[in-house]
C-alpha positions in Angstrom: 80.9 84.0 83.8 83.0 84.5 86.9 84.6 87.0 89.3 86.2 90.0 87.5 87.8 91.8 90.5 87.4 92.8 94.1 84.0 94.5 94.5 84.6 95.9 98.0 86.2 95.4 101.3 84.0 95.8 104.4 85.1 95.8 108.0 83.9 97.0 111.4 85.2 100.2 113.0 84.9 101.9 116.4 84.5 105.3 114.7 83.6 104.7 111.0 83.5 108.4 110.1 86.9 109.2 111.6 88.5 106.1 110.1 87.0 106.8 106.6 88.5 110.3 106.9 91.9 108.9 107.7 91.8 106.6 104.7 90.8 109.5 102.4 93.4 111.8 103.7 96.4 109.5 103.8 95.6 106.9 101.1 93.1 108.5 98.8 90.7 105.6 99.4 87.0 106.1 100.0 86.6 109.7 98.9 83.3 109.2 97.1 79.9 107.9 98.3 80.2 104.4 99.9 84.0 104.6 99.8 84.4 103.4 96.3 87.3 104.2 94.0 88.0 103.3 90.4 91.0 101.2 89.6 92.6 100.0 86.4 95.6 98.6 88.3 95.3 94.9 87.4 94.7 91.6 89.2 94.1 91.4 92.9 95.1 88.5 95.2 92.7 86.5 97.2 94.7 84.4 99.7 93.6 82.8 102.9 96.4 82.3 105.4 96.8 79.7 108.2 95.6 80.9 111.6 99.2 80.7 112.9 100.7 82.6 110.0 103.2 85.4 110.9 102.6 87.3 107.7 100.5 89.8 109.7 99.6 90.1 113.4 97.9 87.0 114.8 95.4 89.1 116.7 94.0 90.5 113.4 91.7 88.5 111.1 92.5 90.4 107.9 95.1 92.6 106.2 94.3 95.1 103.5 96.7 95.1 100.6 96.7 98.3 98.5 98.5 98.6 95.1 100.4 101.9 94.8 102.3 103.5 92.0 105.0 105.3 94.0 105.9 103.5 97.2 108.7 105.8 98.1 106.7 109.0 97.6 103.7 107.7 99.5 106.0 106.4 102.3 107.5 109.9 102.6 104.1 111.6 102.8 102.9 109.1 105.4 106.0 109.5 107.5 105.6 113.3 107.3 102.1 112.8 108.7 103.5 110.9 111.6 102.5 107.4 110.4 105.0 104.7 110.9 106.0 103.0 107.6 107.7 99.7 108.0 109.9 98.3 105.2 111.9 95.1 105.0 114.1 94.2 102.0 113.2 90.6 102.6 109.5 91.4 101.7 110.5 92.7 98.2 110.2 90.1 95.4 111.7 90.6 91.9 109.0 90.1 89.3 106.3 90.9 92.0 107.3 94.2 93.5 108.1 96.1 96.6 106.2 96.2 99.9 105.7 98.3 103.0 103.4 98.1 106.0 101.4 100.7 107.9 98.5 100.5 110.4 95.4 102.6 110.4 94.4 104.5 113.7 92.6 101.4 114.9 95.6 99.1 114.5 94.4 97.4 111.3 97.4 96.2 109.1 97.7 97.7 105.6 100.2 96.3 103.1 101.3 98.8 100.4 102.4 97.1 97.2 104.2 98.7 94.3 104.2 96.1 91.5 107.4 95.6 89.5 107.0 97.2 86.1 107.2 93.8 84.5 104.0 92.8 86.5 101.9 95.6 85.0 
């Protein structure tokens, strides 16, 4: 008996309906009742960070990490929609994968992760 995966991610929003629509339109997340989506992607990471960590903005208490299967393609579609996509070669880790960062309309950080094929 034990945890078998992430059951959900819950957070406050100034305009939940508009923010939910943004996630559905741009990331395909939350398109069914209660925002659930099915995934067979693999393990998820649960990692507390020090309060002074610079891994994401210090004025934010969380960062969502979404596993993706085509980082370049998703990045292109996000940029075409006017969403800033930040990449940094230093973030990419052989054996782990490639990363990019975006922010939702309320400024919440989202890390996009394309695992290396060897990780899948």
